[in-house]
BAMI-117894 format. One record per atom (N, C-alpha, C, O, CB): residue number from 1; residue in three letters; atom name; x, y, z. Coordinates in steps of 0.1 Angstrom, whole numbers, plus 5000, padded with zeros to 4 digits. Glycine has a CB too. Layout:
N
NUM, Ala, CA, X, Y, Z
...
This chain:
131
1, Met, N, 5348, 3508, 7326
1, Met, CA, 5351, 3496, 7319
1, Met, C, 5355, 3500, 7305
1, Met, O, 5348, 3508, 7299
1, Met, CB, 5339, 3486, 7320
2, Ser, N, 5365, 3493, 7300
2, Ser, CA, 5369, 3495, 7286
2, Ser, C, 5368, 3481, 7280
2, Ser, O, 5366, 3471, 7287
2, Ser, CB, 5384, 3500, 7285
3, Tyr, N, 5368, 3481, 7267
3, Tyr, CA, 5366, 3468, 7260
3, Tyr, C, 5379, 3464, 7253
3, Tyr, O, 5386, 3473, 7248
3, Tyr, CB, 5354, 3469, 7250
4, Gln, N, 5381, 3451, 7253
4, Gln, CA, 5393, 3446, 7246
4, Gln, C, 5390, 3432, 7240
4, Gln, O, 5383, 3424, 7246
4, Gln, CB, 5405, 3445, 7256
5, Ala, N, 5394, 3430, 7228
5, Ala, CA, 5392, 3417, 7222
5, Ala, C, 5403, 3414, 7212
5, Ala, O, 5409, 3423, 7206
5, Ala, CB, 5378, 3416, 7215
6, Leu, N, 5406, 3401, 7210
6, Leu, CA, 5414, 3396, 7199
6, Leu, C, 5405, 3388, 7190
6, Leu, O, 5397, 3380, 7195
6, Leu, CB, 5426, 3388, 7204
7, Ile, N, 5406, 3390, 7177
7, Ile, CA, 5398, 3382, 7168
7, Ile, C, 5408, 3374, 7159
7, Ile, O, 5415, 3380, 7150
7, Ile, CB, 5389, 3391, 7158
8, Leu, N, 5409, 3362, 7163
8, Leu, CA, 5419, 3353, 7156
8, Leu, C, 5413, 3350, 7142
8, Leu, O, 5402, 3346, 7140
8, Leu, CB, 5421, 3340, 7164
9, Leu, N, 5422, 3351, 7132
9, Leu, CA, 5418, 3350, 7118
9, Leu, C, 5426, 3338, 7111
9, Leu, O, 5438, 3337, 7113
9, Leu, CB, 5420, 3363, 7111
10, Pro, N, 5419, 3330, 7103
10, Pro, CA, 5426, 3320, 7096
10, Pro, C, 5434, 3327, 7085
10, Pro, O, 5432, 3338, 7081
10, Pro, CB, 5415, 3311, 7089
11, Ser, N, 5445, 3320, 7081
11, Ser, CA, 5455, 3326, 7072
11, Ser, C, 5448, 3330, 7058
11, Ser, O, 5454, 3339, 7051
11, Ser, CB, 5466, 3317, 7069
12, Asn, N, 5437, 3324, 7055
12, Asn, CA, 5431, 3328, 7042
12, Asn, C, 5419, 3338, 7043
12, Asn, O, 5411, 3339, 7035
12, Asn, CB, 5426, 3315, 7035
13, Ser, N, 5419, 3345, 7054
13, Ser, CA, 5408, 3354, 7057
13, Ser, C, 5407, 3366, 7048
13, Ser, O, 5397, 3372, 7045
13, Ser, CB, 5409, 3359, 7071
14, Gly, N, 5419, 3370, 7042
14, Gly, CA, 5419, 3382, 7033
14, Gly, C, 5418, 3395, 7041
14, Gly, O, 5414, 3405, 7035
14, Gly, CB, 5408, 3381, 7023
15, Ala, N, 5420, 3395, 7054
15, Ala, CA, 5418, 3407, 7062
15, Ala, C, 5429, 3417, 7059
15, Ala, O, 5441, 3413, 7058
15, Ala, CB, 5418, 3403, 7077
16, Ser, N, 5425, 3429, 7058
16, Ser, CA, 5435, 3441, 7057
16, Ser, C, 5427, 3453, 7064
16, Ser, O, 5415, 3452, 7065
16, Ser, CB, 5439, 3444, 7042
17, Leu, N, 5435, 3462, 7068
17, Leu, CA, 5428, 3474, 7073
17, Leu, C, 5420, 3481, 7063
17, Leu, O, 5409, 3486, 7066
17, Leu, CB, 5439, 3484, 7079
18, Asp, N, 5424, 3482, 7051
18, Asp, CA, 5416, 3489, 7041
18, Asp, C, 5403, 3481, 7038
18, Asp, O, 5393, 3487, 7037
18, Asp, CB, 5424, 3490, 7027
19, Ala, N, 5404, 3468, 7037
19, Ala, CA, 5392, 3460, 7034
19, Ala, C, 5382, 3461, 7046
19, Ala, O, 5370, 3462, 7045
19, Ala, CB, 5396, 3445, 7032
20, Thr, N, 5388, 3461, 7058
20, Thr, CA, 5380, 3462, 7070
20, Thr, C, 5373, 3476, 7071
20, Thr, O, 5361, 3476, 7074
20, Thr, CB, 5389, 3460, 7083
21, His, N, 5380, 3486, 7069
21, His, CA, 5374, 3499, 7069
21, His, C, 5363, 3500, 7059
21, His, O, 5352, 3505, 7062
21, His, CB, 5385, 3510, 7066
22, Asp, N, 5365, 3495, 7046
22, Asp, CA, 5355, 3496, 7036
22, Asp, C, 5343, 3488, 7040
22, Asp, O, 5331, 3492, 7038
22, Asp, CB, 5361, 3490, 7023
23, Arg, N, 5345, 3476, 7046
23, Arg, CA, 5334, 3467, 7050
23, Arg, C, 5326, 3474, 7061
23, Arg, O, 5313, 3473, 7061
23, Arg, CB, 5339, 3453, 7055
24, Leu, N, 5333, 3479, 7071
24, Leu, CA, 5325, 3486, 7082
24, Leu, C, 5317, 3498, 7077
24, Leu, O, 5306, 3500, 7081
24, Leu, CB, 5335, 3490, 7093
25, Arg, N, 5323, 3505, 7068
25, Arg, CA, 5316, 3517, 7063
25, Arg, C, 5304, 3513, 7055
25, Arg, O, 5294, 3519, 7056
25, Arg, CB, 5326, 3526, 7055
26, Ser, N, 5306, 3503, 7046
26, Ser, CA, 5295, 3499, 7038
26, Ser, C, 5284, 3491, 7045
26, Ser, O, 5273, 3489, 7039
26, Ser, CB, 5300, 3491, 7026
27, Ser, N, 5287, 3486, 7057
27, Ser, CA, 5277, 3478, 7064
27, Ser, C, 5265, 3487, 7068
27, Ser, O, 5254, 3481, 7069
27, Ser, CB, 5283, 3472, 7076
28, Gly, N, 5267, 3500, 7070
28, Gly, CA, 5256, 3508, 7074
28, Gly, C, 5253, 3508, 7089
28, Gly, O, 5245, 3516, 7094
28, Gly, CB, 5243, 3504, 7067
29, Ala, N, 5259, 3499, 7096
29, Ala, CA, 5257, 3497, 7110
29, Ala, C, 5262, 3509, 7119
29, Ala, O, 5258, 3511, 7130
29, Ala, CB, 5263, 3484, 7115
30, Phe, N, 5271, 3516, 7113
30, Phe, CA, 5278, 3527, 7120
30, Phe, C, 5274, 3541, 7114
30, Phe, O, 5282, 3551, 7117
30, Phe, CB, 5293, 3525, 7120
31, Asp, N, 5263, 3542, 7107
31, Asp, CA, 5259, 3554, 7101
31, Asp, C, 5249, 3561, 7111
31, Asp, O, 5237, 3561, 7110
31, Asp, CB, 5252, 3552, 7088
32, Arg, N, 5255, 3567, 7121
32, Arg, CA, 5247, 3574, 7131
32, Arg, C, 5253, 3588, 7133
32, Arg, O, 5265, 3590, 7132
32, Arg, CB, 5246, 3567, 7144
33, Thr, N, 5245, 3597, 7137
33, Thr, CA, 5250, 3611, 7140
33, Thr, C, 5260, 3610, 7151
33, Thr, O, 5258, 3605, 7161
33, Thr, CB, 5238, 3620, 7143
34, Gly, N, 5271, 3617, 7149
34, Gly, CA, 5282, 3618, 7159
34, Gly, C, 5291, 3606, 7159
34, Gly, O, 5301, 3607, 7166
34, Gly, CB, 5275, 3619, 7172
35, Leu, N, 5289, 3596, 7152
35, Leu, CA, 5298, 3584, 7151
35, Leu, C, 5307, 3585, 7139
35, Leu, O, 5302, 3587, 7128
35, Leu, CB, 5290, 3571, 7151
36, Thr, N, 5320, 3585, 7141
36, Thr, CA, 5329, 3586, 7130
36, Thr, C, 5337, 3573, 7129
36, Thr, O, 5340, 3566, 7139
36, Thr, CB, 5339, 3598, 7131
37, Leu, N, 5341, 3569, 7117
37, Leu, CA, 5349, 3558, 7114
37, Leu, C, 5361, 3563, 7105
37, Leu, O, 5359, 3567, 7094
37, Leu, CB, 5341, 3546, 7106
38, Thr, N, 5373, 3562, 7111
38, Thr, CA, 5385, 3568, 7104
38, Thr, C, 5395, 3558, 7102
38, Thr, O, 5399, 3550, 7111
38, Thr, CB, 5390, 3580, 7113
39, Arg, N, 5401, 3558, 7091
39, Arg, CA, 5413, 3549, 7087
39, Arg, C, 5425, 3557, 7090
39, Arg, O, 5427, 3568, 7084
39, Arg, CB, 5412, 3544, 7072
40, Thr, N, 5434, 3553, 7099
40, Thr, CA, 5447, 3559, 7102
40, Thr, C, 5457, 3550, 7095
40, Thr, O, 5454, 3539, 7090
40, Thr, CB, 5449, 3561, 7117
41, Pro, N, 5470, 3554, 7095
41, Pro, CA, 5480, 3546, 7089
41, Pro, C, 5481, 3532, 7095
41, Pro, O, 5484, 3522, 7088
41, Pro, CB, 5493, 3552, 7090
42, Asp, N, 5479, 3530, 7108
42, Asp, CA, 5481, 3518, 7115
42, Asp, C, 5468, 3511, 7121
42, Asp, O, 5469, 3501, 7127
42, Asp, CB, 5491, 3520, 7126
43, Ser, N, 5457, 3518, 7119
43, Ser, CA, 5445, 3513, 7126
43, Ser, C, 5432, 3519, 7119
43, Ser, O, 5433, 3526, 7110
43, Ser, CB, 5445, 3516, 7141
44, Ile, N, 5421, 3514, 7125
44, Ile, CA, 5408, 3520, 7122
44, Ile, C, 5403, 3525, 7135
44, Ile, O, 5404, 3518, 7145
44, Ile, CB, 5398, 3510, 7115
45, Glu, N, 5397, 3537, 7135
45, Glu, CA, 5392, 3542, 7148
45, Glu, C, 5377, 3545, 7146
45, Glu, O, 5373, 3552, 7137
45, Glu, CB, 5399, 3555, 7152
46, Leu, N, 5369, 3540, 7156
46, Leu, CA, 5355, 3543, 7157
46, Leu, C, 5354, 3552, 7169
46, Leu, O, 5359, 3549, 7179
46, Leu, CB, 5346, 3530, 7159
47, Ala, N, 5348, 3564, 7167
47, Ala, CA, 5347, 3574, 7177
47, Ala, C, 5333, 3580, 7178
47, Ala, O, 5326, 3582, 7168
47, Ala, CB, 5358, 3585, 7175
48, Met, N, 5330, 3583, 7191
48, Met, CA, 5318, 3590, 7193
48, Met, C, 5321, 3599, 7206
48, Met, O, 5322, 3594, 7217
48, Met, CB, 5305, 3581, 7195
49, Gly, N, 5321, 3612, 7204
49, Gly, CA, 5324, 3621, 7215
49, Gly, C, 5338, 3618, 7220
49, Gly, O, 5348, 3618, 7212
49, Gly, CB, 5314, 3619, 7227
50, His, N, 5339, 3615, 7233
50, His, CA, 5353, 3612, 7239
50, His, C, 5356, 3597, 7239
50, His, O, 5367, 3594, 7244
50, His, CB, 5353, 3618, 7253
51, Trp, N, 5347, 3589, 7234
51, Trp, CA, 5349, 3574, 7234
51, Trp, C, 5355, 3570, 7221
51, Trp, O, 5350, 3574, 7210
51, Trp, CB, 5336, 3567, 7237
52, His, N, 5365, 3561, 7221
52, His, CA, 5372, 3556, 7209
52, His, C, 5374, 3541, 7210
52, His, O, 5377, 3536, 7221
52, His, CB, 5386, 3563, 7207
53, Leu, N, 5372, 3534, 7199
53, Leu, CA, 5375, 3520, 7198
53, Leu, C, 5385, 3519, 7186
53, Leu, O, 5383, 3523, 7175
53, Leu, CB, 5362, 3511, 7195
54, Val, N, 5397, 3514, 7189
54, Val, CA, 5408, 3513, 7180
54, Val, C, 5409, 3498, 7175
54, Val, O, 5409, 3489, 7184
54, Val, CB, 5421, 3518, 7185
55, Ile, N, 5409, 3496, 7162
55, Ile, CA, 5410, 3483, 7156
55, Ile, C, 5424, 3482, 7149
55, Ile, O, 5426, 3489, 7139
55, Ile, CB, 5398, 3480, 7147
56, Gly, N, 5432, 3473, 7154
56, Gly, CA, 5445, 3471, 7147
56, Gly, C, 5446, 3458, 7141
56, Gly, O, 5437, 3449, 7144
56, Gly, CB, 5457, 3473, 7157
57, Leu, N, 5455, 3455, 7133
57, Leu, CA, 5457, 3442, 7126
57, Leu, C, 5472, 3438, 7128
57, Leu, O, 5481, 3446, 7125
57, Leu, CB, 5453, 3443, 7111
58, Ala, N, 5474, 3426, 7134
58, Ala, CA, 5487, 3421, 7136
58, Ala, C, 5489, 3408, 7130
58, Ala, O, 5479, 3400, 7128
58, Ala, CB, 5490, 3420, 7151
59, Ser, N, 5501, 3405, 7125
59, Ser, CA, 5503, 3392, 7119
59, Ser, C, 5518, 3388, 7121
59, Ser, O, 5526, 3397, 7125
59, Ser, CB, 5500, 3392, 7104
60, Gly, N, 5521, 3376, 7119
60, Gly, CA, 5535, 3371, 7120
60, Gly, C, 5537, 3360, 7130
60, Gly, O, 5527, 3355, 7136
60, Gly, CB, 5544, 3383, 7124
61, Pro, N, 5549, 3356, 7132
61, Pro, CA, 5553, 3345, 7141
61, Pro, C, 5548, 3347, 7156
61, Pro, O, 5544, 3337, 7162
61, Pro, CB, 5568, 3343, 7141
62, His, N, 5549, 3359, 7161
62, His, CA, 5544, 3361, 7175
62, His, C, 5529, 3359, 7176
62, His, O, 5525, 3354, 7186
62, His, CB, 5548, 3375, 7179
63, Val, N, 5522, 3363, 7166
63, Val, CA, 5507, 3361, 7166
63, Val, C, 5504, 3346, 7166
63, Val, O, 5495, 3341, 7173
63, Val, CB, 5500, 3368, 7155
64, Leu, N, 5511, 3339, 7157
64, Leu, CA, 5509, 3324, 7156
64, Leu, C, 5512, 3318, 7169
64, Leu, O, 5505, 3309, 7174
64, Leu, CB, 5518, 3319, 7145
65, Glu, N, 5523, 3321, 7176
65, Glu, CA, 5527, 3315, 7189
65, Glu, C, 5516, 3318, 7199
65, Glu, O, 5512, 3310, 7207
65, Glu, CB, 5540, 3321, 7193
66, Glu, N, 5511, 3331, 7200
66, Glu, CA, 5501, 3334, 7209
66, Glu, C, 5488, 3327, 7206
66, Glu, O, 5480, 3323, 7216
66, Glu, CB, 5499, 3349, 7210
67, Ser, N, 5485, 3325, 7194
67, Ser, CA, 5473, 3318, 7190
67, Ser, C, 5474, 3303, 7195
67, Ser, O, 5464, 3297, 7200
67, Ser, CB, 5470, 3318, 7175
68, Arg, N, 5485, 3297, 7193
68, Arg, CA, 5488, 3284, 7198
68, Arg, C, 5485, 3283, 7213
68, Arg, O, 5479, 3273, 7218
68, Arg, CB, 5502, 3279, 7195
69, Glu, N, 5491, 3293, 7220
69, Glu, CA, 5489, 3293, 7235
69, Glu, C, 5474, 3295, 7239
69, Glu, O, 5470, 3288, 7248
69, Glu, CB, 5497, 3304, 7241
70, Ile, N, 5467, 3303, 7232
70, Ile, CA, 5453, 3306, 7235
70, Ile, C, 5445, 3293, 7232
70, Ile, O, 5437, 3289, 7240
70, Ile, CB, 5447, 3317, 7226
71, Ala, N, 5448, 3286, 7221
71, Ala, CA, 5441, 3274, 7217
71, Ala, C, 5444, 3263, 7227
71, Ala, O, 5435, 3256, 7231
71, Ala, CB, 5445, 3269, 7203
72, Gln, N, 5456, 3262, 7232
72, Gln, CA, 5460, 3251, 7241
72, Gln, C, 5454, 3254, 7255
72, Gln, O, 5448, 3245, 7261
72, Gln, CB, 5475, 3250, 7242
73, Arg, N, 5455, 3266, 7260
73, Arg, CA, 5450, 3270, 7273
73, Arg, C, 5435, 3271, 7274
73, Arg, O, 5429, 3266, 7284
73, Arg, CB, 5457, 3282, 7278
74, Tyr, N, 5429, 3277, 7264
74, Tyr, CA, 5414, 3280, 7266
74, Tyr, C, 5405, 3273, 7256
74, Tyr, O, 5393, 3273, 7257
74, Tyr, CB, 5413, 3295, 7264
75, Gly, N, 5411, 3267, 7246
75, Gly, CA, 5403, 3261, 7235
75, Gly, C, 5403, 3246, 7235
75, Gly, O, 5399, 3240, 7225
75, Gly, CB, 5407, 3266, 7222
76, Ala, N, 5408, 3239, 7245
76, Ala, CA, 5409, 3224, 7245
76, Ala, C, 5396, 3217, 7243
76, Ala, O, 5396, 3207, 7236
76, Ala, CB, 5414, 3220, 7259
77, Ala, N, 5385, 3223, 7247
77, Ala, CA, 5372, 3217, 7245
77, Ala, C, 5365, 3221, 7232
77, Ala, O, 5354, 3216, 7229
77, Ala, CB, 5363, 3220, 7257
78, Arg, N, 5371, 3229, 7224
78, Arg, CA, 5365, 3234, 7212
78, Arg, C, 5368, 3225, 7200
78, Arg, O, 5379, 3219, 7199
78, Arg, CB, 5370, 3248, 7209
79, Gly, N, 5359, 3224, 7191
79, Gly, CA, 5361, 3216, 7179
79, Gly, C, 5370, 3222, 7169
79, Gly, O, 5375, 3216, 7160
79, Gly, CB, 5348, 3213, 7173
80, Asp, N, 5372, 3235, 7171
80, Asp, CA, 5381, 3243, 7161
80, Asp, C, 5395, 3246, 7167
80, Asp, O, 5401, 3255, 7163
80, Asp, CB, 5374, 3255, 7157
81, Gln, N, 5399, 3238, 7177
81, Gln, CA, 5411, 3241, 7184
81, Gln, C, 5423, 3241, 7174
81, Gln, O, 5432, 3250, 7175
81, Gln, CB, 5414, 3230, 7195
82, Ala, N, 5424, 3232, 7165
82, Ala, CA, 5435, 3232, 7155
82, Ala, C, 5435, 3244, 7146
82, Ala, O, 5445, 3250, 7143
82, Ala, CB, 5434, 3219, 7147
83, Leu, N, 5423, 3248, 7142
83, Leu, CA, 5422, 3261, 7134
83, Leu, C, 5427, 3273, 7142
83, Leu, O, 5434, 3281, 7137
83, Leu, CB, 5407, 3263, 7130
84, Leu, N, 5422, 3274, 7155
84, Leu, CA, 5427, 3285, 7163
84, Leu, C, 5442, 3285, 7165
84, Leu, O, 5448, 3296, 7164
84, Leu, CB, 5420, 3284, 7177
85, Ala, N, 5448, 3274, 7166
85, Ala, CA, 5462, 3273, 7168
85, Ala, C, 5470, 3277, 7156
85, Ala, O, 5482, 3279, 7156
85, Ala, CB, 5466, 3259, 7172
86, Ser, N, 5463, 3277, 7144
86, Ser, CA, 5470, 3280, 7132
86, Ser, C, 5468, 3295, 7127
86, Ser, O, 5473, 3299, 7117
86, Ser, CB, 5465, 3271, 7121
87, Cys, N, 5462, 3303, 7135
87, Cys, CA, 5459, 3317, 7132
87, Cys, C, 5471, 3325, 7134
87, Cys, O, 5476, 3327, 7145
87, Cys, CB, 5447, 3322, 7140
88, Asp, N, 5476, 3331, 7123
88, Asp, CA, 5488, 3339, 7123
88, Asp, C, 5485, 3354, 7121
88, Asp, O, 5494, 3362, 7120
88, Asp, CB, 5498, 3334, 7113
89, Thr, N, 5472, 3357, 7121
89, Thr, CA, 5468, 3371, 7119
89, Thr, C, 5456, 3373, 7129
89, Thr, O, 5448, 3364, 7132
89, Thr, CB, 5463, 3373, 7104
90, Arg, N, 5455, 3385, 7134
90, Arg, CA, 5444, 3388, 7143
90, Arg, C, 5441, 3403, 7143
90, Arg, O, 5450, 3412, 7140
90, Arg, CB, 5447, 3384, 7157
91, Phe, N, 5428, 3406, 7145
91, Phe, CA, 5424, 3420, 7149
91, Phe, C, 5426, 3422, 7163
91, Phe, O, 5424, 3413, 7171
91, Phe, CB, 5410, 3423, 7144
92, Glu, N, 5431, 3434, 7167
92, Glu, CA, 5433, 3437, 7181
92, Glu, C, 5424, 3449, 7184
92, Glu, O, 5426, 3460, 7178
92, Glu, CB, 5448, 3440, 7185
93, Leu, N, 5414, 3448, 7193
93, Leu, CA, 5405, 3459, 7196
93, Leu, C, 5407, 3463, 7210
93, Leu, O, 5409, 3455, 7219
93, Leu, CB, 5390, 3454, 7194
94, Glu, N, 5407, 3477, 7211
94, Glu, CA, 5409, 3483, 7225
94, Glu, C, 5401, 3496, 7225
94, Glu, O, 5402, 3504, 7216
94, Glu, CB, 5424, 3485, 7228
95, Ser, N, 5394, 3498, 7236
95, Ser, CA, 5386, 3510, 7237
95, Ser, C, 5389, 3518, 7249
95, Ser, O, 5396, 3514, 7258
95, Ser, CB, 5371, 3507, 7237
96, Asp, N, 5385, 3531, 7249
96, Asp, CA, 5385, 3539, 7261
96, Asp, C, 5375, 3534, 7271
96, Asp, O, 5367, 3525, 7268
96, Asp, CB, 5382, 3554, 7257
97, Ala, N, 5376, 3539, 7283
97, Ala, CA, 5367, 3535, 7293
97, Ala, C, 5353, 3539, 7289
97, Ala, O, 5350, 3549, 7283
97, Ala, CB, 5371, 3542, 7307
98, Asp, N, 5343, 3531, 7293
98, Asp, CA, 5329, 3533, 7290
98, Asp, C, 5321, 3529, 7303
98, Asp, O, 5314, 3519, 7303
98, Asp, CB, 5324, 3524, 7278
99, Pro, N, 5323, 3537, 7313
99, Pro, CA, 5317, 3534, 7327
99, Pro, C, 5302, 3531, 7327
99, Pro, O, 5297, 3523, 7335
99, Pro, CB, 5320, 3544, 7336
100, Glu, N, 5295, 3538, 7318
100, Glu, CA, 5280, 3536, 7318
100, Glu, C, 5276, 3526, 7307
100, Glu, O, 5264, 3524, 7305
100, Glu, CB, 5273, 3550, 7315
101, Met, N, 5286, 3520, 7300
101, Met, CA, 5283, 3510, 7290
101, Met, C, 5274, 3516, 7279
101, Met, O, 5267, 3508, 7272
101, Met, CB, 5277, 3498, 7296
102, Glu, N, 5276, 3529, 7276
102, Glu, CA, 5268, 3535, 7265
102, Glu, C, 5272, 3530, 7251
102, Glu, O, 5265, 3531, 7242
102, Glu, CB, 5270, 3550, 7266
103, His, N, 5285, 3525, 7250
103, His, CA, 5290, 3521, 7237
103, His, C, 5292, 3506, 7236
103, His, O, 5299, 3501, 7227
103, His, CB, 5303, 3528, 7235
104, Phe, N, 5287, 3498, 7245
104, Phe, CA, 5288, 3484, 7245
104, Phe, C, 5283, 3478, 7232
104, Phe, O, 5289, 3469, 7225
104, Phe, CB, 5281, 3477, 7257
105, Asn, N, 5271, 3483, 7227
105, Asn, CA, 5265, 3478, 7215
105, Asn, C, 5274, 3481, 7203
105, Asn, O, 5275, 3473, 7194
105, Asn, CB, 5251, 3484, 7213
106, Asp, N, 5281, 3493, 7203
106, Asp, CA, 5290, 3496, 7192
106, Asp, C, 5301, 3486, 7192
106, Asp, O, 5305, 3481, 7181
106, Asp, CB, 5295, 3510, 7194
107, Tyr, N, 5307, 3483, 7203
107, Tyr, CA, 5318, 3474, 7204
107, Tyr, C, 5313, 3460, 7200
107, Tyr, O, 5320, 3453, 7192
107, Tyr, CB, 5323, 3473, 7219
108, Ala, N, 5302, 3455, 7205
108, Ala, CA, 5296, 3442, 7201
108, Ala, C, 5294, 3441, 7186
108, Ala, O, 5296, 3431, 7180
108, Ala, CB, 5284, 3439, 7209
109, Leu, N, 5288, 3452, 7180
109, Leu, CA, 5286, 3452, 7166
109, Leu, C, 5299, 3450, 7158
109, Leu, O, 5299, 3443, 7148
109, Leu, CB, 5279, 3465, 7161
110, Val, N, 5309, 3457, 7162
110, Val, CA, 5322, 3456, 7155
110, Val, C, 5327, 3441, 7156
110, Val, O, 5332, 3436, 7146
110, Val, CB, 5332, 3466, 7161
111, Val, N, 5327, 3436, 7168
111, Val, CA, 5332, 3422, 7170
111, Val, C, 5324, 3413, 7162
111, Val, O, 5329, 3404, 7155
111, Val, CB, 5331, 3418, 7185
112, Glu, N, 5311, 3414, 7162
112, Glu, CA, 5302, 3405, 7154
112, Glu, C, 5305, 3406, 7139
112, Glu, O, 5305, 3396, 7132
112, Glu, CB, 5287, 3408, 7157
113, His, N, 5306, 3419, 7135
113, His, CA, 5308, 3421, 7120
113, His, C, 5322, 3415, 7116
113, His, O, 5322, 3408, 7106
113, His, CB, 5308, 3436, 7117
114, Leu, N, 5332, 3418, 7123
114, Leu, CA, 5346, 3413, 7119
114, Leu, C, 5347, 3398, 7120
114, Leu, O, 5353, 3392, 7111
114, Leu, CB, 5356, 3419, 7128
115, Thr, N, 5341, 3392, 7130
115, Thr, CA, 5341, 3377, 7130
115, Thr, C, 5333, 3371, 7119
115, Thr, O, 5337, 3361, 7113
115, Thr, CB, 5336, 3372, 7143
116, Ala, N, 5322, 3377, 7115
116, Ala, CA, 5314, 3371, 7104
116, Ala, C, 5320, 3373, 7090
116, Ala, O, 5321, 3364, 7082
116, Ala, CB, 5300, 3378, 7104
117, Val, N, 5325, 3385, 7088
117, Val, CA, 5331, 3389, 7075
117, Val, C, 5344, 3381, 7072
117, Val, O, 5346, 3376, 7061
117, Val, CB, 5333, 3404, 7074
118, Phe, N, 5352, 3380, 7082
118, Phe, CA, 5365, 3375, 7080
118, Phe, C, 5367, 3361, 7086
118, Phe, O, 5378, 3355, 7087
118, Phe, CB, 5376, 3384, 7086
119, His, N, 5356, 3355, 7090
119, His, CA, 5356, 3341, 7096
119, His, C, 5365, 3339, 7108
119, His, O, 5372, 3329, 7109
119, His, CB, 5359, 3331, 7085
120, Gly, N, 5365, 3349, 7116
120, Gly, CA, 5374, 3349, 7128
120, Gly, C, 5367, 3344, 7140
120, Gly, O, 5355, 3341, 7140
120, Gly, CB, 5379, 3363, 7131
121, Val, N, 5375, 3342, 7151
121, Val, CA, 5370, 3338, 7164
121, Val, C, 5374, 3348, 7174
121, Val, O, 5386, 3351, 7175
121, Val, CB, 5375, 3323, 7168
122, Ala, N, 5364, 3354, 7181
122, Ala, CA, 5367, 3365, 7191
122, Ala, C, 5371, 3359, 7204
122, Ala, O, 5365, 3349, 7209
122, Ala, CB, 5355, 3374, 7192
123, Phe, N, 5381, 3365, 7210
123, Phe, CA, 5386, 3361, 7223
123, Phe, C, 5388, 3373, 7232
123, Phe, O, 5393, 3383, 7228
123, Phe, CB, 5399, 3353, 7222
124, Asp, N, 5384, 3372, 7245
124, Asp, CA, 5385, 3383, 7254
124, Asp, C, 5398, 3379, 7263
124, Asp, O, 5397, 3370, 7271
124, Asp, CB, 5373, 3385, 7263
125, Pro, N, 5409, 3386, 7261
125, Pro, CA, 5421, 3382, 7268
125, Pro, C, 5421, 3385, 7283
125, Pro, O, 5428, 3378, 7291
125, Pro, CB, 5433, 3389, 7262
126, Arg, N, 5413, 3395, 7287
126, Arg, CA, 5412, 3398, 7301
126, Arg, C, 5404, 3387, 7309
126, Arg, O, 5408, 3382, 7320
126, Arg, CB, 5405, 3411, 7303
127, Ala, N, 5393, 3382, 7303
127, Ala, CA, 5385, 3372, 7309
127, Ala, C, 5390, 3358, 7306
127, Ala, O, 5387, 3348, 7313
127, Ala, CB, 5371, 3373, 7304
128, Gly, N, 5399, 3356, 7296
128, Gly, CA, 5403, 3343, 7292
128, Gly, C, 5392, 3335, 7286
128, Gly, O, 5391, 3322, 7288
128, Gly, CB, 5410, 3336, 7303
129, Glu, N, 5383, 3341, 7278
129, Glu, CA, 5371, 3334, 7273
129, Glu, C, 5369, 3338, 7258
129, Glu, O, 5372, 3349, 7254
129, Glu, CB, 5359, 3338, 7281
130, Phe, N, 5364, 3328, 7251
130, Phe, CA, 5359, 3331, 7237
130, Phe, C, 5346, 3338, 7238
130, Phe, O, 5337, 3335, 7246
130, Phe, CB, 5359, 3318, 7229
131, Ile, N, 5344, 3348, 7229
131, Ile, CA, 5332, 3356, 7229
131, Ile, C, 5322, 3350, 7219
131, Ile, O, 5311, 3355, 7218
131, Ile, CB, 5335, 3371, 7225
C-alpha cells in the first residue's frame, strides 16, 4: 500500500515549499534517527530507508477546476463546500509502497501538520473521501 493525499488550501494560506519545509523541520515531529527531511527544487521529501513521501505544491487554474469538481462530487454535504471549491492551491502527497504500514504514522503526521498549519482540507483521491 502506498499513500496519496491532496490537501486543498485556501488562497490566503501562505503555503510555499520553503515555509512548509521550515515548519516540518521546526515541529520536532520528524526528529528521529534515520528519518530525513529534504527540500528539493520541486518538492519536499521525507525518507526513511527505502520509503519516501514526496510533498509537492501545485497551484493555478487546473487546481481550481479540480477543487470545484471535488467539492461538487464529494463535498455536497459539507458546510465548507464553497471554500473547497475556491481552493486554487494544494499540496500533493505521494509515497512509496508501505506493505507493512510501518510508515502510516509518518504519513498521518504530515497530513495532520499541513492541514493544521495551512488551514487546509485533506482529501484521498483514491478513496474519494475527505480525511
